[in-house]
N, C-alpha and C positions, 0 to 999 in steps of 0.2 A: 654746582649740584647741591642743592637743599632738600632735606626729606625728614621724614620721620619714620620710625620703626616700632615693633613691637612683635611678641611673641608668646608662646607658652608651651608647656609640655605637660604629659599626662603624669608627671610626679608633682605637679603644683608649681614648678618652676615659671617665673613670667618676667619680663622686661619690656619697657618703652621708654623712647627716648627720641632725640633729634639731633641731626647732624649738618654740618655743611662742608662741602670742598671746594676749594677754590683754586684756580691757575691763574695769576693774576701777571700784568704787564708783560703779556706774549709769552708767558710760560717761566718767566725768569724768578718767580715766586710761587711756591706751592703751600697751600694752606688747608690743614684738617682741624676742625674743632667737633667736639660731640658732649652731650649731656644725657645720661641715662638714669634711671631707676631700676633696680632689679631686686628681684627675690628668688635665689637660686637655690634648690635643694641636688647636693652632689655627693657621690660616694667619696670618702676620704679613705686613703688607703695607707697613710702613715709611710709612702715609701721612704727608706734611707733614714727614719727616723722611729718608728714604732713598728717593730717586725712583726709582732701577733696580729697587725691589722692586714697584712699583704694580701690575704685571700679573704678576709670577710671585713670590708668595709662598714665604717660607721657613718649614719648620715650627717652632712654638714648643711645648715643653712646658711645662707649669707644674704643678709637683707642690707643692701647697699645704694648709695649715690656715686655715680662714676663721671668724673669730667677730665676729657683729654683735650690738650691744645698743642698743636704741631705745626712748626713753619720752616720751609726750607729755601734756600737762596741759590741760585744757580751760579756757578763759578765761570765769570767771563762767557764765553760762547760755547763752552764744553758740556758734556753731559754730566759733570759732577756736580752735587748740590752739598751744601752744609748748613746745618741748622740744629734745631732742638726741638724737644718734647717735653710736656710736663703732664703728669697724671696724678690726679687725688682719687682715691679710692676710700672713701668711710663706710664701714661695715659695723653692723651688729650680728654677731655670729653665734650659731646654737650647735653644739656637739650632741645628738642624741645617743649618748653613750649607753648600751645594752643594761642596765639596771632594772632589775624585777621590782621596782617598787611603784605604786599607784601615783604616790606624791610627788614622784621624781619626774623632772619634765627636760632634763638635760642640763649640761653646762653651757653657761651663756658668759659671753664677753665681747666688748668692743674692740676694735682695731682700726688704724688708719695708715693708709698709703701715701705718702707724699714724694713723688719720683721727679727729679730732673734728668734728661736724658741728652746727650751730645751725639748728632748723627752725623756722619760723612756717607754719603749716597752717590752710586753711579746707576744712571737710568737710561738705557739705550732702546728700550721697548718701543714697538710701534704702534701699541696701543696699551691703555690703561685697564682696559676691561677685560678682552680675551686675546693676549698679544700671542704671535706666532713667531716673531722674531726679535732678538736683542737680548740684552742682559739687565738683571736688576741685583746690584750687589751692596749692600748696607754693613757697616761698621758702627758701633754704637756702643756707649758707655753710660752707665745708670748710676745715679747717687742719690742715697735718701739718709736723712739725720732727724734726729728730734728737733733741731731748731727749725727745721721745716713743717713741722706739725706730725712726722712721721713717728711710728713707734720705736724705731731703733736704727743705728748707724748700719748700713749695708750698701751693697753695689752689685752689678752685673755687667759683665762683657758679653756681646754678642757679635755674631757674624752671620748674614744670610747672603748666599750665592743662589741665582735662579737663572738659569738660561734657556732660550727658546731656539730651537734650531729647525728650520723648513728642510725637510728630506726632499720634496718636489711641491708642486702646486696642491696637493691634497694632503698631504701628509707632514706631521709636526711633531718634534720631540721636543719634551722638556726634561730637565733634570733640577733638581733642587737639594741644596746641602744648607742645614743651620746648626748652630752650636752656641750654646749659652755656659756661661760659668758665674757661679754666685761667689760673693765675698761679704764676709761678714755676718751679722746675725739677721738674716732674711726672713721675715715672718713665714709660717709653714705655707700658706697659699699663695705666698710669691715666689717660693722656689720654683725654678726651671723645670718645665714638664715636656714631655714629648708628645709635639702636636703632628698627629700622621691619622690620615682616613682610616677608621676601623679600631683605633687605640682609644680605650676609655679614658676620660678626660682625668688629670689629676692621678691616675693609677702608676704612671711611669715617670716618676719625680725624685729629684734629687738634689745634690748641689751642684751638678754639670750635667747637661744633656747633648746629644747630637743625634741629627736625622740625616738620612739621605734617601731622596724618592726620585721617581722617574716615572713619567706619563708619555703615552702616544696618544694624538689625536687625530683621527682620519676623519676627512670629509667624505661620506659615502653618497650621498644625494643633495645636490642643492644646497639648502640650509640645514641639512642633517648631518650631525659628527657623531662618530663612536669615539670613546675614550677608554683606554686601559692603562692600569697604572700599578706599582708596587714599590714597597719602601720598607726601609729599617730604622730603627731607634733604639738608643740606649741611656739609660739614666744612672749616672755613677757617682760615688762620693768624690773620688779623687783618682788621678791618672795612674797612680800604683795599684789600684782597684778597678781599673776599667773592665777587664775581663771577667769581673766577679758582678758588674753592673746589672740592672733590670732591663732585659733588652725585649724587644716584639718586632715581629716582621709582619707587613700584610700585603694583599692583592687585591685587585678589583676592577670593575668596569662601570662604564656610565654612558650616558648621551648628552648632547647638546644641540641646542636650536637656535640659529642665528635670530635672536629678537629684533634686532637695530641694525639693519645694514649700514646705515650712515656711521654709526659709532663703533662698528665691530663687536656689538655684544652679543654674546653666547649665554643661554641659560639652560639648564637641566637637570640631571640628578646622578649620584654616584653612589654604587653599591660596593662596600668594603667587607672584607673579611680578614680578619687579624689572628694572632696566635690564638685569643681566648674570647673574642666577640666578633658579633656583625654588626653593621651599621648602616643606613642609608642618609644621604644628604640631598638637601635642594641646594644647588649652585648657581650662583649670579656671577657671571663673568668667570675668572680663573678660580680654580680651588686654592692658589698660591696668591690670592688678592693681596696686594702691598700697597 
């Protein structure tokens, strides 16, 4: 599968790029590559670093190029895969710090992420687009250093566990758990964040994050499905201060339409209300696309 992508939002954010996803040699090799250009305006809340910004974020502009390359190899005839991923994110950043001076345009700096990640993956899903049965489990370790072109020495350890359980011919229950732990001097915008429908991006961020989410997908009529979901997340500095972390919960609903019966591909929208925000999403495939 090859394609181009593009998008924009009301706050001036835009992105454009191209990608290729390949399943080679009868699904013994899985490849994914992408190149994108983006200009992102986002609220930075300083979570875990600058307490004064917790409720009143400053605008952060990321003017960036992104390159991602990933390849995984099936282990014998099993559902296990082993491989690696490389990410390069070269950015020109601008903080629009609220200073009441006409000639002040913000604090500008450049930054580069250059990350290599080792991946161990178990994938028994019956469909990569909109699965209704099977598991996706992944453990990964990320390493970055100055000799690779990155700004600093740091690492991350992540675990993702997603399960799809058909209750009957029309009802499917999905569960998701993800956790990420950072090591070293991780750049502020690369620190783990809580990714949850309804949660503002980069607001729930710290050295460590954990997320739990559940979803029900009900086939109500022919190609039409209704979706309900709920989840919780927490961003915390260390395990001793887990209970003092910045937590969020969300609940929502949505719908799906079976766009391509041959591929089992659903598309639709989700509407989510979290502790402090509301959002809607256009969904291609599963909301937990991996």
